[in-house]
C-alpha positions as CSV (number, residue, x, y, z in Angstrom):
1,M,99.1,106.1,77.2
2,T,100.2,108.0,73.9
3,D,98.2,111.3,72.9
4,Q,95.7,110.8,75.7
5,G,93.5,114.0,76.2
6,W,94.4,115.2,79.9
7,A,93.4,118.1,82.3
8,M,93.5,119.2,85.6
9,K,92.0,122.1,87.7
10,G,92.5,123.3,90.9
11,E,95.5,125.6,92.7
12,L,99.3,125.6,92.9
13,V,101.5,127.3,95.3
14,L,105.4,127.7,94.4
15,S,108.3,128.9,96.9
16,C,111.6,129.7,95.4
17,N,114.9,131.4,96.5
18,C,114.2,134.8,95.0
19,T,114.6,137.5,97.5
20,V,112.0,139.4,96.0
21,F,109.3,138.4,93.4
22,C,110.5,136.0,90.9
23,P,111.6,138.2,87.7
24,C,111.2,135.2,85.5
25,V,107.4,135.7,85.6
26,L,107.2,139.0,84.1
27,S,110.5,138.6,81.8
28,L,109.1,135.3,80.5
29,G,112.4,133.7,81.3
30,S,114.6,136.4,79.6
31,H,116.0,137.8,83.0
32,P,117.8,135.8,85.7
33,P,116.5,134.9,89.1
34,T,117.6,137.4,91.8
35,E,120.1,134.9,93.1
36,G,121.5,134.0,89.5
37,Y,120.0,130.6,89.8
38,C,116.6,129.3,90.6
39,Q,115.7,126.8,93.3
40,T,112.1,126.3,94.0
41,W,109.5,124.0,95.0
42,A,105.8,123.8,94.1
43,G,102.6,122.1,95.7
44,F,99.6,121.1,93.4
45,R,96.1,120.3,94.5
46,I,93.9,118.6,91.9
47,D,90.5,119.2,92.3
48,A,89.4,117.9,89.1
49,G,91.5,116.0,86.6
50,H,91.8,113.2,84.2
51,F,94.4,111.7,81.8
52,G,92.6,109.6,79.2
53,E,90.0,107.7,81.6
54,V,92.4,107.9,84.3
55,D,90.8,109.8,87.2
56,L,93.4,112.4,88.8
57,S,90.8,114.3,90.8
58,G,91.4,114.7,94.5
59,L,95.3,114.0,94.2
60,N,98.0,116.3,95.5
61,L,101.6,116.6,94.1
62,G,105.1,118.0,94.8
63,L,107.7,119.4,92.1
64,I,111.1,120.4,93.1
65,M,113.1,122.3,90.4
66,E,116.7,123.7,90.1
67,I,117.6,126.0,87.2
68,P,121.3,127.2,86.9
69,G,120.6,130.7,85.1
70,Y,118.0,132.0,82.8
71,M,115.0,130.0,82.9
72,S,114.8,130.1,79.2
73,R,118.1,128.3,78.5
74,G,116.9,125.1,80.0
75,N,119.3,122.6,81.8
76,W,116.7,122.1,84.6
77,T,116.7,119.5,87.2
78,A,113.4,118.4,88.3
79,G,112.1,116.0,90.8
80,L,108.5,114.7,91.5
81,F,106.2,113.7,94.4
82,I,103.0,112.0,93.9
83,D,100.1,111.5,96.3
84,K,100.6,108.1,98.2
85,R,96.6,107.6,97.2
86,A,97.3,107.7,93.7
87,S,96.8,104.4,91.7
88,V,99.7,103.0,89.6
89,Y,97.8,104.2,86.5
90,A,97.7,107.8,88.1
91,I,101.3,107.7,88.8
92,K,102.0,106.6,85.2
93,A,99.9,109.6,83.9
94,L,101.3,112.1,86.2
95,T,104.7,111.5,85.5
96,K,104.3,111.7,81.6
97,I,102.5,115.2,82.3
98,F,105.2,116.3,84.6
99,T,108.0,115.4,82.2
100,G,106.5,116.9,79.5
101,K,105.6,114.0,77.5
102,A,101.9,114.4,77.4
103,G,101.9,117.4,75.5
104,G,99.9,120.5,76.2
105,T,100.7,122.8,79.0
106,T,103.7,121.3,80.4
107,S,105.2,120.1,77.2
108,L,108.1,122.6,77.6
109,L,109.4,120.5,80.4
110,S,110.3,118.0,77.8
111,I,112.6,120.5,76.3
112,L,113.8,122.6,79.4
113,V,114.5,119.6,81.9
114,G,117.9,118.1,81.5
115,K,117.9,116.0,84.4
116,F,114.8,114.3,86.1
117,L,115.9,112.8,89.4
118,G,112.6,110.5,89.7
119,V,109.5,110.2,91.1
120,E,108.6,109.3,95.0
121,Q,105.0,108.4,96.3
122,V,104.4,110.0,99.4
123,P,101.6,111.5,101.7
124,I,100.9,115.0,100.8
125,T,98.7,117.6,102.1
126,Y,97.5,120.9,100.8
127,E,95.3,123.2,103.0
128,T,94.2,126.8,103.1
129,R,94.0,128.4,106.5
130,D,92.4,131.9,106.1
131,K,94.4,133.0,103.2
132,T,97.5,130.8,104.0
133,R,98.3,127.8,102.0
134,I,99.9,125.0,104.0
135,F,101.8,122.5,101.8
136,Q,103.3,119.5,103.5
137,I,105.0,116.2,102.6
138,P,106.4,114.9,105.9
139,K,110.1,115.1,106.5
140,I,110.5,116.4,102.9
141,I,108.5,119.9,102.2
142,D,107.1,122.2,105.3
143,G,105.7,125.2,103.8
144,A,103.6,128.2,104.6
145,V,102.7,130.7,101.8
146,T,100.8,134.0,102.4
147,P,99.6,136.5,99.5
148,I,100.9,140.0,100.0
149,A,98.1,142.4,100.6
150,G,97.6,145.3,98.1
151,K,96.8,149.1,99.0
152,D,93.4,147.7,99.8
153,R,94.4,145.4,102.4
154,E,91.6,143.1,102.1
155,R,92.6,142.1,98.6
156,D,95.7,140.6,97.5
157,T,98.4,141.8,95.2
158,V,97.7,140.1,91.6
159,I,99.3,140.0,88.4
160,T,96.7,139.5,85.5
161,N,96.8,138.7,81.9
162,S,100.3,137.6,81.7
163,E,101.7,135.2,79.3
164,Y,103.4,133.2,82.2
165,W,103.2,129.4,81.2
166,I,102.1,128.4,84.7
167,A,98.8,130.9,84.6
168,P,97.8,134.3,83.4
169,E,97.0,135.2,86.9
170,I,99.3,135.2,89.7
171,I,98.9,136.0,93.4
172,V,102.2,137.7,94.6
173,A,103.1,136.0,98.0
174,R,105.8,135.4,100.5
175,S,106.7,132.3,102.2
176,D,106.3,132.3,105.9
177,K,108.1,128.9,106.0
178,S,109.5,127.0,103.3
179,K,111.8,124.0,104.2
180,M,112.8,121.1,101.7
181,R,114.9,118.4,102.1
182,A,115.0,115.6,99.2
183,F,117.3,114.3,96.7
184,G,120.5,115.5,98.3
185,R,119.0,119.1,98.9
186,N,118.7,121.4,102.0
187,W,116.6,124.7,101.6
188,N,114.9,127.1,103.5
189,F,113.4,129.9,101.8
190,A,111.4,131.3,104.4
191,G,110.9,135.2,104.0
192,R,111.3,135.0,100.1
193,S,109.5,135.1,97.1
194,A,106.3,132.7,96.3
195,E,103.3,132.9,94.3
196,I,99.9,131.2,94.2
197,C,98.2,130.4,90.9
198,K,94.9,128.8,89.6
199,L,95.9,125.4,88.4
200,D,94.2,125.1,84.8
201,W,96.5,122.8,82.6
202,R,95.4,120.4,79.6
203,G,96.8,118.7,76.7
204,P,98.0,117.6,74.2
C-alpha cells in the first residue's frame, strides 16, 4: 500500500475547547488556542473516496486530537475511530491516511503527531438536520454543531480563501452538544468553538 493515489470528498465537522472561534485557523498555528492548549474531536463523512483500488465511499470517521500549545510546534496526540462497516483493507488505508503516511493533504500529521493512541472500529453516524450536523459514536462522541448566522440571517458566517490545511473555506459554528469519552478522556465542549468544512483531500 505504498505510494497509492488516494482521495476523499464529503464533509467534516470539528468541535474544540476554544471559547471563541479557533485562532489556529487564521494564524495557521502561530497563535495558541484560547485555553493555551487544544482538545478537539472531528467527524468525517466520506461521500466519495478511494485509496488505490480500495473504495472508501460512504464511510464515516472520528478523530480526536490533543495539542499542548502552539499547533505548529507539534507533539500532538491523536486517536482514530473508523466506521464499523469498513473492510479490513479500508481500515489499513484510512489508518495510513490519518497518520500522514499516505502523503498529500494529511502528510503533516506524520510530523506533528507524536503519540498515536490507536484505531477503534465502531458504529458512526453523521447526519444533517436543517443546518445542524449531528455526529455520534455510541458511548464515545455525542455532538451537534450549528453554523453561526451572519448579518444576513439566512446565510452562515464563512471564512473563504484561507490557507488552513483542512480546507480553504470554513463555516464558523458553535457546538450545541459536544461530549467525548474515550482513551481516558472526558470532554464537554457545549457552547464552544466549532467549524464545518468541505472535505476534499488527496495524495500523495
